[in-house]
C-alpha positions as CSV (number, residue, x, y, z in Angstrom):
1,M,162.0,92.4,121.1
2,S,163.4,95.7,119.8
3,E,164.0,95.7,116.1
4,V,167.5,95.8,114.5
5,V,167.7,98.5,111.8
6,E,170.2,100.0,109.5
7,A,171.9,102.8,111.5
8,S,171.5,105.3,108.7
9,R,167.7,105.1,109.0
10,R,167.5,106.3,112.6
11,E,168.9,108.9,114.9
12,L,171.6,107.3,117.1
13,V,172.4,108.0,120.7
14,A,175.0,106.9,123.2
15,V,173.5,105.1,126.2
16,A,175.4,104.2,129.5
17,V,173.8,101.0,130.8
18,S,173.7,99.8,134.4
19,L,176.5,97.2,133.7
20,P,180.2,97.2,134.6
21,L,181.2,98.7,131.2
22,R,183.6,101.5,130.7
23,H,182.1,102.6,127.4
24,T,178.6,103.5,126.1
25,L,176.4,101.5,123.7
26,S,174.7,103.0,120.7
27,Y,171.0,102.7,120.0
28,A,168.6,104.0,117.4
29,V,165.8,106.3,118.6
30,P,162.4,105.4,117.3
31,P,160.3,108.3,116.0
32,S,157.9,107.9,118.9
33,L,160.7,108.5,121.4
34,R,162.5,111.4,119.9
35,A,160.9,113.9,122.3
36,A,161.6,111.7,125.4
37,A,165.1,110.2,124.7
38,L,167.0,113.3,125.4
39,P,170.4,113.5,127.1
40,G,169.9,112.6,130.8
41,A,166.8,110.6,130.1
42,Q,166.3,107.1,131.6
43,V,165.6,104.4,129.0
44,L,165.2,100.7,128.7
45,V,167.5,99.1,126.1
46,P,168.1,95.6,124.9
47,V,171.4,94.0,125.9
48,G,171.6,90.5,124.8
49,S,168.3,88.8,125.6
50,R,167.2,91.2,128.4
51,K,166.3,94.8,128.8
52,V,168.3,96.9,131.2
53,R,168.2,100.5,132.4
54,G,170.3,103.1,130.9
55,V,170.8,106.8,130.6
56,V,171.1,108.7,127.3
57,V,174.5,110.5,127.5
58,G,174.3,112.3,124.1
59,P,174.4,111.7,120.4
60,H,176.4,108.8,119.0
61,E,179.9,109.9,118.0
62,G,182.2,108.4,115.4
63,P,181.4,106.2,112.5
64,A,177.9,104.7,112.5
65,P,177.7,101.0,112.9
66,A,176.1,99.0,110.1
67,R,173.2,97.8,112.1
68,V,172.0,98.8,115.5
69,R,169.1,97.9,117.9
70,S,166.5,100.4,119.0
71,I,165.6,101.8,122.4
72,A,162.7,99.9,123.9
73,A,161.2,102.6,126.0
74,A,161.8,105.9,127.8
75,F,160.6,107.3,131.1
76,A,158.0,110.0,130.6
77,E,159.2,112.2,133.4
78,D,162.7,112.5,132.0
79,P,165.2,113.9,131.4
80,A,165.9,112.6,134.9
81,I,169.4,114.0,135.1
82,P,169.8,117.8,134.4
83,S,172.5,118.6,131.8
84,E,174.9,120.1,134.3
85,L,174.7,117.1,136.6
86,L,175.0,114.7,133.7
87,A,178.2,116.4,132.5
88,F,179.6,116.4,136.1
89,V,179.0,112.6,136.5
90,V,180.6,111.8,133.2
91,T,183.7,113.7,134.3
92,L,183.6,111.9,137.7
93,A,183.4,108.5,136.1
94,R,186.3,109.3,133.9
95,Y,188.5,110.5,136.8
96,Y,187.8,107.5,139.0
97,D,188.0,105.0,136.1
98,A,184.5,103.9,137.0
99,P,181.8,102.3,134.7
100,L,179.7,105.3,133.5
101,G,176.4,103.5,134.0
102,E,177.3,102.7,137.6
103,A,178.2,106.3,138.2
104,L,175.0,107.7,136.6
105,K,172.9,105.5,139.0
106,L,174.1,107.8,141.8
107,A,172.2,110.7,140.1
108,L,169.0,108.8,139.2
109,P,165.8,108.9,141.1
110,P,166.0,106.5,144.1
111,G,164.1,103.3,144.0
112,D,164.3,99.5,144.0
113,S,164.6,97.1,141.1
114,K,161.1,97.9,139.8
115,V,160.5,100.3,137.0
116,H,159.5,103.8,138.3
117,G,157.8,106.5,136.5
118,E,155.4,106.3,133.5
119,L,157.1,104.8,130.5
120,V,156.5,105.7,126.9
121,P,157.0,102.4,125.0
122,A,158.4,102.5,121.6
123,D,155.8,100.0,120.4
124,D,152.2,99.6,121.7
125,D,152.8,95.8,122.0
126,E,154.9,96.3,125.2
127,P,152.2,97.2,127.8
128,E,154.3,95.6,130.6
129,L,156.6,98.6,130.5
130,R,153.9,100.9,131.7
131,S,154.2,101.7,135.4
132,R,153.3,104.7,137.5
133,E,154.4,105.4,141.0
134,S,152.2,107.6,143.2
135,A,153.4,109.3,146.3
136,P,151.6,108.3,149.6
137,T,148.8,110.8,150.3
138,R,146.3,111.6,153.0
139,R,142.8,113.0,152.6
140,W,142.3,116.5,154.2
141,A,139.1,118.3,154.8
142,V,139.6,122.0,153.9
143,W,137.3,124.9,154.9
144,C,136.6,127.0,151.8
145,G,133.5,128.9,152.9
146,G,135.2,132.0,154.3
147,D,133.0,133.7,156.9
148,A,129.8,132.1,155.6
149,P,127.0,133.2,158.0
150,T,124.7,130.3,157.0
151,L,125.7,126.9,158.3
152,P,124.2,123.5,157.6
153,K,121.0,122.5,159.4
154,S,122.2,119.1,160.3
155,V,123.7,119.0,163.8
156,K,126.6,116.7,162.6
157,A,127.3,118.9,159.6
158,Q,127.1,122.0,161.6
159,A,129.6,120.7,164.2
160,V,132.0,119.7,161.4
161,A,131.6,123.1,159.7
162,V,132.2,125.1,162.9
163,H,135.3,123.1,163.7
164,L,136.8,123.4,160.2
165,R,136.0,127.1,160.0
166,A,138.1,127.5,163.2
167,V,141.1,125.3,162.3
168,G,141.1,125.8,158.5
169,A,142.0,122.2,157.6
170,M,142.7,118.8,159.1
171,P,143.2,115.2,158.0
172,V,139.9,113.4,157.4
173,A,141.0,110.5,159.6
174,E,141.5,112.9,162.6
175,L,138.2,114.6,161.9
176,E,136.5,111.2,161.9
177,A,138.1,110.4,165.2
178,Q,136.8,113.6,166.7
179,F,133.4,113.6,165.0
180,P,132.2,110.0,164.3
181,G,130.6,109.7,160.9
182,A,132.4,112.8,159.6
183,R,133.5,111.0,156.4
184,A,129.9,110.6,155.4
185,T,129.0,114.0,156.6
186,L,131.6,115.6,154.3
187,R,129.6,114.3,151.3
188,S,126.4,115.8,152.5
189,K,124.7,118.6,150.5
190,G,124.9,120.9,153.5
191,L,128.7,121.2,153.3
192,Q,128.8,121.7,149.5
193,G,130.6,124.9,148.8
194,L,131.9,125.2,152.3
195,V,134.3,122.2,152.6
196,R,136.4,120.5,150.0
197,V,138.5,117.3,150.4
198,D,142.1,117.4,149.1
199,E,144.7,114.7,148.6
200,R,147.9,115.8,150.3
201,E,151.2,114.1,150.4
202,L,152.1,112.6,153.7
203,P,154.8,114.5,155.5
204,L,158.2,113.0,155.3
205,A,159.5,111.3,158.5
206,S,162.2,113.9,158.8
207,F,159.6,116.7,159.0
208,Q,156.9,115.2,161.1
209,D,157.9,117.0,164.3
210,P,157.5,120.8,164.2
211,V,160.5,122.9,164.8
212,P,160.1,126.5,166.1
213,R,161.7,129.2,164.1
214,D,164.9,130.6,165.6
215,V,166.3,134.0,165.9
216,P,169.8,134.3,164.4
217,P,172.4,135.0,167.1
218,A,174.7,138.0,167.0
219,L,177.9,137.3,165.1
220,V,181.3,137.6,166.6
221,D,183.8,139.6,164.6
222,E,185.6,136.6,163.0
223,Q,182.3,135.1,161.8
224,A,181.2,138.5,160.3
225,Q,184.6,138.9,158.6
226,A,184.4,135.4,157.1
227,I,180.9,136.0,155.8
228,A,181.9,139.3,154.3
229,V,184.8,137.7,152.4
230,M,182.6,134.8,151.1
231,S,179.7,137.1,150.1
232,A,182.2,139.3,148.2
233,R,183.4,136.2,146.4
234,L,179.9,135.3,145.4
235,E,179.4,138.8,143.9
236,T,182.4,138.4,141.6
237,G,180.8,135.5,139.8
238,A,183.9,133.3,140.3
239,P,183.7,132.4,144.0
240,G,186.0,129.3,144.1
241,T,186.7,127.3,147.2
242,V,187.5,128.5,150.8
243,L,188.7,126.6,153.8
244,L,186.7,127.7,156.9
245,H,189.3,126.7,159.5
246,G,187.6,127.1,162.9
247,V,188.3,125.6,166.3
248,T,185.6,123.3,167.7
249,G,182.6,125.4,168.9
250,S,183.6,128.4,166.8
251,G,180.2,128.8,165.2
252,K,180.9,127.4,161.7
253,T,177.3,126.2,161.4
254,E,176.0,129.7,161.9
255,V,178.4,130.9,159.2
256,Y,176.9,128.2,156.9
257,L,173.4,129.3,157.7
258,R,174.1,133.0,156.9
259,M,175.7,132.0,153.6
260,V,172.8,129.7,152.7
261,A,170.4,132.6,153.4
262,D,172.5,134.9,151.1
263,V,172.5,132.3,148.3
264,R,168.7,131.7,148.6
265,R,168.0,135.4,148.2
266,H,169.6,135.1,144.7
267,D,167.3,132.1,144.0
268,R,170.2,129.6,143.7
269,G,170.5,126.1,145.1
270,V,172.6,124.8,148.0
271,L,174.1,121.4,148.8
272,V,175.2,120.7,152.4
273,L,177.4,117.6,153.0
274,V,177.9,116.1,156.5
275,P,180.1,113.0,157.2
276,E,177.7,111.0,159.3
277,I,173.9,110.2,159.1
278,A,173.9,110.7,162.9
279,L,174.6,114.4,162.3
280,T,171.8,114.8,159.8
281,P,168.8,115.1,162.2
282,Q,170.6,117.7,164.4
283,L,171.7,119.7,161.4
284,V,168.3,119.5,159.6
285,S,166.6,120.9,162.8
286,R,169.0,123.9,162.6
287,Y,168.1,124.5,159.0
288,R,164.4,124.0,159.5
289,A,164.5,126.4,162.4
290,R,166.0,129.0,160.1
291,F,164.4,128.3,156.7
292,G,161.2,126.2,157.5
293,D,160.6,123.0,155.6
294,D,162.2,124.3,152.3
295,V,165.0,121.7,152.7
296,A,165.5,118.2,151.4
297,V,167.2,115.4,153.4
298,V,169.3,112.8,151.5
299,H,170.7,109.8,153.4
300,S,170.3,106.1,153.5
301,G,168.2,106.1,156.6
302,L,165.1,107.2,154.5
303,T,162.8,104.7,152.9
304,A,163.0,104.4,149.1
305,G,159.7,106.2,148.8
306,E,160.9,109.1,151.0
307,R,164.1,109.4,149.0
308,R,162.2,109.5,145.8
309,R,159.8,112.1,147.0
310,M,162.8,114.2,148.1
311,W,164.4,113.7,144.7
312,K,161.2,114.9,142.9
313,R,160.9,118.0,145.0
314,M,164.5,118.9,144.2
315,R,164.1,118.1,140.5
316,D,161.0,120.2,140.1
317,G,162.6,123.2,141.9
318,S,160.2,123.3,144.8
319,V,163.2,122.7,147.2
320,R,166.5,124.4,146.7
321,V,168.5,123.3,149.8
322,A,169.6,119.6,150.2
323,I,171.3,118.3,153.3
324,G,172.8,114.8,153.7
325,A,175.8,112.5,153.5
326,R,178.1,112.3,150.5
327,S,175.4,111.2,148.1
328,V,173.7,114.6,148.4
329,L,176.4,115.7,145.9
330,F,174.3,114.1,143.2
331,S,171.1,116.0,144.0
332,P,169.3,117.3,140.8
333,I,169.1,120.8,142.2
334,E,169.8,123.3,139.4
335,R,171.6,126.6,139.5
336,I,173.7,125.7,142.5
337,G,175.3,128.7,144.2
338,L,176.8,127.1,147.3
339,I,178.2,123.7,148.3
340,I,179.2,123.2,152.0
341,V,181.4,120.2,153.1
342,D,181.3,120.1,156.9
343,E,184.1,118.3,158.6
344,E,185.9,118.1,155.3
345,H,188.7,116.0,156.8
346,D,186.4,113.1,157.6
347,P,187.4,109.8,155.8
348,S,183.8,108.8,155.4
349,Y,183.5,111.2,152.5
350,K,185.4,108.6,150.4
351,Q,183.1,105.9,149.0
352,E,184.8,102.5,149.6
353,E,182.6,100.3,147.4
354,G,181.2,100.7,143.9
355,V,182.2,104.0,142.4
356,R,185.0,105.1,144.7
357,Y,184.6,108.8,144.6
358,H,185.6,111.4,147.2
359,G,182.7,113.6,148.2
360,R,185.0,116.5,149.2
361,D,187.0,116.5,146.0
362,M,184.0,116.2,143.8
363,A,182.2,118.9,145.7
364,M,185.0,121.3,144.7
365,L,184.6,120.1,141.1
366,R,180.9,120.5,140.9
367,A,181.1,123.9,142.5
368,H,183.7,125.0,140.0
369,R,181.6,123.7,137.1
370,T,178.5,125.6,138.3
371,G,180.1,128.8,139.4
372,A,179.3,128.1,143.0
373,L,181.1,128.8,146.2
374,C,182.5,125.7,147.9
375,I,183.1,125.9,151.7
376,L,185.3,123.3,153.3
377,G,184.7,123.5,157.0
378,T,186.8,121.9,159.8
379,A,188.8,122.3,162.9
380,T,191.5,119.9,161.7
381,P,192.1,120.3,157.9
382,S,193.1,117.2,156.0
383,L,196.6,117.4,154.7
384,E,195.4,117.6,151.1
385,T,193.2,120.6,151.9
386,E,195.9,122.2,154.1
387,Q,198.4,121.9,151.2
388,L,196.0,123.6,148.8
389,A,195.6,126.5,151.3
390,R,199.4,126.8,151.7
391,L,199.8,126.9,148.0
392,A,197.1,129.6,147.8
393,R,194.9,127.5,145.6
394,I,192.1,128.0,148.0
395,E,191.6,130.8,150.6
396,R,191.8,130.1,154.3
397,L,189.4,131.9,156.7
398,R,190.1,131.4,160.4
399,L,187.8,131.3,163.4
400,T,190.3,131.2,166.3
401,K,187.8,131.5,169.2
402,R,184.7,129.7,170.3
403,A,181.5,131.7,169.5
404,T,180.3,131.5,173.1
405,E,183.6,133.0,174.3
406,S,184.2,129.8,176.3
407,A,187.7,128.5,176.5
408,L,188.9,125.4,174.8
409,P,189.0,122.5,177.3
410,S,192.2,121.7,179.2
411,V,193.9,118.5,178.1
412,E,195.7,116.0,180.4
413,I,197.7,113.0,179.2
414,V,197.7,109.9,181.3
415,D,200.8,107.7,180.6
416,L,199.5,104.2,181.1
417,R,203.0,102.9,181.4
418,R,203.4,104.6,184.7
419,I,199.9,105.2,186.1
420,G,197.8,102.3,187.2
421,A,194.1,101.5,187.6
422,G,191.7,103.3,189.8
423,P,189.3,101.7,192.3
424,S,187.7,99.6,189.5
425,G,190.9,97.6,189.2
426,D,190.9,97.9,185.4
427,K,193.8,99.9,183.9
428,R,191.5,101.2,181.1
429,L,189.9,103.3,183.9
430,S,193.0,104.9,185.3
431,L,193.0,106.6,188.7
432,P,193.0,110.2,187.2
433,L,190.1,109.4,184.9
434,H,188.1,107.7,187.7
435,R,188.5,110.7,189.9
436,A,187.5,113.1,187.1
437,I,184.3,111.1,186.4
438,D,183.5,111.2,190.1
439,K,183.8,115.0,190.3
440,T,181.8,115.4,187.1
441,L,179.0,113.3,188.5
442,A,179.0,115.2,191.7
443,K,178.5,118.5,189.9
444,G,175.5,117.0,187.9
445,E,177.5,117.3,184.6
446,Q,178.0,114.8,181.8
447,T,180.9,112.7,180.6
448,I,181.8,111.2,177.2
449,L,184.2,108.3,177.0
450,F,185.7,107.4,173.6
451,L,186.9,103.9,172.8
452,N,187.0,102.9,169.1
453,R,186.5,99.2,169.7
454,R,183.0,97.8,170.0
455,G,182.0,94.5,171.6
456,F,183.0,93.2,175.0
457,A,186.5,91.8,174.2
458,P,188.3,92.3,170.9
459,A,190.0,88.9,171.1
460,V,189.7,85.4,172.6
461,R,193.2,84.0,173.1
462,C,194.3,80.5,174.0
463,Q,196.6,80.7,176.9
464,A,198.2,77.3,175.9
465,C,199.2,77.9,172.3
466,G,198.8,81.7,172.2
467,K,196.6,81.8,169.1
468,N,193.4,83.9,168.8
469,V,190.1,82.5,167.8
470,E,189.8,83.7,164.2
471,C,186.9,84.0,161.8
472,D,186.7,81.0,159.4
473,A,186.3,83.4,156.4
474,C,188.5,86.3,157.4
475,S,192.1,86.7,158.7
476,I,191.1,88.6,161.9
477,A,190.3,87.7,165.5
478,M,186.6,87.4,166.3
479,T,185.2,89.8,168.9
480,F,183.3,88.5,171.9
481,H,179.9,90.2,172.5
482,K,178.5,89.6,175.9
483,R,174.9,90.6,175.4
484,A,174.3,88.0,172.7
485,P,176.5,86.1,173.9
486,Q,178.5,85.2,170.8
487,L,181.7,85.7,168.8
488,R,181.3,88.1,165.9
489,C,183.5,89.0,162.9
490,H,183.5,92.7,162.4
491,L,184.4,92.3,158.7
492,C,181.9,89.7,157.4
493,D,179.5,89.8,160.3
494,A,179.7,86.0,160.8
495,S,178.8,84.8,164.3
496,A,179.6,81.7,166.3
497,E,179.1,80.4,169.8
498,M,182.0,80.8,172.3
499,P,184.0,77.6,172.1
500,E,184.9,75.6,175.2
501,R,188.2,74.5,173.7
502,C,190.8,76.2,171.5
503,P,190.0,75.4,167.9
504,G,193.8,74.9,167.3
505,C,195.2,72.9,170.1
506,A,191.9,71.8,171.9
507,A,193.2,73.3,175.3
508,E,190.5,74.4,177.7
509,D,192.3,77.6,178.5
510,L,190.6,80.4,176.6
511,A,190.8,84.0,177.9
512,L,189.1,87.2,176.9
513,E,191.6,89.9,176.0
514,G,191.3,93.6,175.6
515,T,188.3,96.0,176.2
516,G,185.5,97.1,174.0
517,T,182.7,99.6,174.5
518,E,180.4,96.8,175.9
519,K,182.9,95.9,178.6
520,L,183.6,99.5,179.4
521,E,179.9,100.1,179.8
522,D,179.6,97.2,182.3
523,L,182.8,98.5,184.1
524,L,181.3,101.9,184.5
525,A,178.0,100.6,185.8
526,T,179.8,98.8,188.5
527,A,182.3,101.6,189.4
528,F,179.6,104.3,189.4
529,P,176.4,102.5,190.4
530,T,174.3,105.6,190.7
531,A,175.3,107.0,187.3
532,R,173.1,106.5,184.2
533,V,175.4,104.9,181.6
534,A,174.6,104.5,177.9
535,R,176.5,103.3,174.9
536,L,176.6,104.6,171.3
537,D,178.1,102.3,168.7
538,R,176.9,100.4,165.7
539,D,175.7,97.5,167.9
540,V,173.1,99.6,169.7
541,A,172.3,102.4,167.2
542,S,173.4,102.9,163.7
543,G,172.7,105.8,161.4
544,V,169.7,108.0,162.3
545,K,168.8,105.7,165.2
546,S,171.7,107.2,167.1
547,A,169.8,110.5,167.2
548,A,167.5,109.1,169.9
549,I,170.5,108.4,172.2
550,L,172.0,111.8,171.5
551,Q,168.7,113.5,172.3
552,R,168.7,111.7,175.7
553,M,172.1,113.3,176.4
554,R,170.7,116.7,175.5
555,D,167.7,116.0,177.8
556,G,170.0,115.2,180.7
557,E,168.8,111.5,180.9
558,I,172.4,110.1,180.6
559,D,175.4,110.9,182.8
560,I,178.1,108.9,181.0
561,L,178.0,108.1,177.3
562,V,180.4,105.5,176.1
563,G,181.0,105.2,172.3
564,T,183.1,104.7,169.3
565,Q,183.9,107.4,166.8
566,M,180.2,108.1,166.5
567,V,180.5,110.2,169.6
568,T,183.4,112.3,168.2
569,K,181.5,114.0,165.3
570,G,180.1,117.6,165.6
571,H,177.5,117.0,168.3
572,D,176.6,120.0,170.4
573,L,176.0,118.7,174.0
574,P,176.2,121.7,176.3
575,R,176.3,119.8,179.6
576,V,179.3,117.6,178.6
577,T,182.3,118.9,180.6
578,L,184.5,115.8,180.7
579,V,185.8,113.8,177.8
580,G,187.9,110.7,178.4
581,V,189.9,109.0,175.6
582,I,190.4,105.4,176.8
583,A,193.2,104.4,174.3
584,G,194.4,107.4,172.5
585,D,197.2,105.7,170.6
586,A,195.5,102.4,169.7
587,A,195.1,103.2,166.0
588,L,198.7,104.4,165.6
589,S,199.9,100.9,164.9
590,M,197.7,100.6,161.7
591,P,199.8,99.9,158.6
592,D,198.7,103.0,156.9
593,F,200.6,106.3,156.2
594,R,197.4,108.2,157.3
595,A,197.2,106.6,160.7
596,S,198.8,109.5,162.6
597,E,196.5,112.0,160.8
598,R,193.4,110.0,161.7
599,V,194.3,109.7,165.3
600,F,195.0,113.5,165.5
601,H,191.6,114.3,163.9
602,L,189.7,112.0,166.3
603,L,191.4,113.4,169.4
604,V,190.8,117.0,168.5
605,Q,187.2,116.3,167.5
606,V,186.3,114.3,170.6
607,A,188.0,116.9,172.8
608,G,185.8,119.5,171.1
609,R,182.7,118.0,172.7
610,A,183.8,119.2,176.1
611,G,182.9,122.6,177.6
612,R,181.0,124.0,174.6
613,A,178.6,126.1,176.7
614,D,179.2,128.2,179.9
615,L,180.8,125.3,181.8
616,P,184.6,124.7,181.5
617,G,185.7,121.5,179.8
618,R,188.3,119.0,180.6
619,V,189.8,116.2,178.5
620,I,191.8,113.2,179.7
621,V,193.8,111.2,177.1
622,Q,195.1,107.8,178.1
623,A,198.0,106.4,176.0
624,Y,201.0,104.1,176.1
625,D,202.9,106.4,173.7
626,P,202.1,109.9,175.0
627,D,205.1,111.5,173.2
628,H,203.7,110.6,169.7
629,A,203.2,113.7,167.6
630,A,199.5,113.2,167.1
631,I,198.9,113.0,170.9
632,R,201.4,115.7,171.8
633,H,200.0,118.3,169.4
634,A,196.3,117.3,170.1
635,S,196.9,117.8,173.9
636,K,197.9,121.4,173.1
637,H,195.2,122.1,170.5
638,D,198.1,122.7,168.2
639,V,196.6,122.0,164.8
640,D,199.2,124.0,162.9
641,G,202.1,122.4,164.7
642,F,200.8,118.9,163.8
643,L,200.2,119.9,160.2
644,D,203.7,121.2,159.9
645,E,205.3,118.1,161.2
646,E,203.1,115.6,159.3
647,L,203.6,117.5,156.0
648,R,207.3,117.2,156.5
649,N,207.0,113.5,157.1
650,R,204.8,113.0,154.0
651,E,207.1,115.0,151.8
652,E,210.1,113.0,152.9
653,C,208.3,109.7,152.1
654,N,206.7,111.1,148.9
655,Y,203.2,110.4,150.0
656,P,200.1,112.5,149.3
657,P,199.7,115.5,149.1
658,F,203.1,115.4,147.5
659,S,202.2,112.6,145.1
660,H,199.2,110.8,143.6
661,L,198.2,107.2,144.2
662,V,196.1,104.6,142.6
663,N,195.4,101.4,144.5
664,L,194.7,98.2,142.5
665,R,192.9,95.6,144.6
666,V,193.3,92.1,143.3
667,E,190.9,89.7,145.0
668,G,190.1,86.0,144.4
669,R,189.4,82.7,146.2
670,D,192.4,81.0,144.7
671,E,195.4,82.6,146.4
672,G,197.9,81.3,143.8
673,K,196.0,82.7,140.8
674,T,195.4,86.0,142.7
675,V,199.1,86.5,143.4
676,A,200.1,85.6,139.8
677,L,197.7,88.2,138.4
678,A,198.9,90.8,140.9
679,Q,202.5,90.1,139.8
680,R,201.6,90.4,136.1
681,L,199.8,93.7,136.7
682,A,202.7,95.2,138.5
683,A,205.1,94.2,135.7
684,V,202.8,95.5,132.9
685,L,201.9,98.8,134.6
686,A,205.5,99.8,135.5
687,Q,206.9,102.7,133.6
688,P,209.6,105.4,134.2
689,D,207.3,108.0,135.7
690,V,205.1,105.6,137.7
691,T,206.5,103.9,140.8
692,V,204.9,100.5,141.5
693,L,204.8,99.4,145.1
694,G,204.1,95.7,145.4
695,P,202.4,93.5,144.7
696,A,201.9,92.8,148.4
697,P,199.3,91.1,150.5
698,A,196.7,93.6,151.9
699,P,197.1,94.1,155.7
700,I,194.0,92.1,156.1
701,L,194.8,89.2,153.7
702,R,191.5,87.4,153.6
703,I,187.9,88.7,153.9
704,R,184.9,86.5,153.2
705,S,187.1,83.7,152.1
706,T,188.6,85.9,149.4
707,F,192.4,86.6,149.3
708,R,193.3,90.2,148.8
709,W,196.5,91.6,147.2
710,R,197.3,95.1,146.2
711,V,199.4,96.9,143.7
712,L,200.0,100.6,144.5
713,L,200.8,103.0,141.8
714,R,202.5,106.4,142.6
715,A,203.3,109.3,140.4
716,A,204.2,113.0,140.8
717,T,201.3,114.0,138.5
718,R,198.0,112.4,137.5
719,G,198.8,112.1,133.8
720,P,201.1,109.0,134.0
721,L,198.5,107.2,136.3
722,R,195.8,107.8,133.7
723,Q,198.0,106.2,131.0
724,A,198.6,103.2,133.3
725,L,194.9,102.8,133.8
726,R,194.4,102.8,130.0
727,R,196.8,100.0,129.7
728,L,194.9,98.2,132.4
729,D,191.7,98.6,130.4
730,K,193.3,96.7,127.5
731,L,194.1,93.8,129.9
732,R,190.6,93.5,131.4
733,A,189.4,91.0,128.8
734,E,192.2,88.6,129.9
735,I,191.4,88.8,133.6
736,P,189.7,85.5,134.7
737,S,186.1,86.0,135.9
738,S,187.1,84.3,139.2
739,I,189.4,87.3,140.1
740,R,188.2,90.8,140.6
741,V,190.4,93.8,140.0
742,T,189.1,97.1,141.4
743,V,190.6,100.5,140.9
744,D,190.8,103.0,143.7
745,V,192.0,106.5,142.6
746,D,193.2,108.7,145.4
747,P,192.7,105.9,148.0
748,V,192.0,106.8,151.6
749,Q,191.9,103.3,153.2
750,L,194.7,100.9,152.4
751,L,193.7,98.0,154.6
């Protein structure tokens, strides 16, 4: 157990521990650890009767406590977090009112609960703290004999020598497979001085397939102009943030690649954020084709070992370009010169659990702190980014045409109130859409159908009492999945068998209602029996697994791809000429002020998958409310028109970007106590310059048997909201342990 000493006898440091604390703890640094326990270093410290991980934030500030405990051990490879990244995360935690230790975990080397790295214990009587992680390696036989004229006399050794002289190097296991007994032969005297055996790290899964180097295409005028402006900004030393506002297919990725090359020439680092893991393999291939394997990949689809190896390559400076989802923002690359946020409007950049940061906003902050250029790329700017551009706080660079000179696809709206079903008999496959699919198949081209509901039927309704079969733990209808077959809750993932009777009234009159991607897939297989139909949603392929289905599309092995919003993101599928939106207005009924914006983004993005190459594209949007602004403007590719109208609506209602929000989520299993606490918070946090909306039940009242209420705080500036959160901190000690209060600054999801 670490000793307790008088604070005056030891150097004191502030440590952020991996516990839900909003303040640091102070510890003494033993003499043996002074060289290791630097700011950014990982340490083990005693908290109560156990030792927990922590990060040294800096020297202890303020009056020294009378007595203090000592750091137990420090990781030998530290400081794990570079000073610039450490300061950035401290600011992030303060802005989002997050526990500092939890925020710093985002920047630490990936791993599991085991201790990684070699530890330097404070006392030699703690050998259990010593642990070393070694990267997975493979033995390689390497020819080092040059053009040696003399070869071994042994026939086996001679054969091995001749082969290695020709190929240079190869894994010992492969050499053994080709020349049985090669492992023993490599140890023979005849090969001494001619062949050596090295231990080499195994290639990462993302880099196992070779990618041929590409030849950069000629730039169109708008691309060249945008690159010239951004390069000039870099030369000034204060590059700031730019909005690269380009229509779908306008060649934004090529602009990114040129800017990455420019920054790499100045030996500075690059971070590239993409909204979905599914986009990562495609984008990584583009970057490897241009820059070789000098890139790191950061996403949750990698194993812990792979993520750690990537982290170490970035930390030691051997890799200067990192690509991945929002967590790539915490990469330990130093001297960053460029941060790219592709599809900046995408809501997945907001972390919805744990530390609720927004990747786009924090990318702008980190770029500002490092003197880097931040590029926000999109065809449909978020309203927050659009307002920054209109206020001239960031510069807008436009790409108004597709790089291939192909035209944007034509868009047709099908009014489902007036137009009925096609030959399938299902209204979700209207007559115009059915005919369009038929023509596309006849031409040997591909179709994407977008429906943002997975499963077979979104609800099972009793025809006698009218009630849906709901999840026992959540206040939503269970979805029927035919393949299983079973009912599934899409919130808590609970499953149940399809009941024979209504759980409420016991009537034997249950009916499947609505259409999900699974049902649509079956419908298409029946309506177009010769077509090759596939589905892309979380039930069949999540994360990087979706890359295999998308590759089948590129290889021409799929005629019709049905999917949720996973099919809408920046995939480049040149033979897709038809995109059908099955229910274009389905999400407009969501009780969220951002519903219209989300629908517009989805429609424009999915429409952008059509006609990206030489073949003309066509989009059909089915809707019951075809006159809604989101659908009306999307059908005309009128991004500016939608932004104008939606900004007016937001300003009238005083919602972001014309105000700032903090959402307090109050959750507990006892509804009465949960409501009472929500009411108390609303009363305590009210002040003249903060509007309190609520308390009110969340649109989805119960998830996992937990009742959810919310208190929404709104203010014209951020200052009053920070003051309200400081008052909340003083109340935390009085909040019962059975109730959880979470703080979401700048919330994106309000459900």
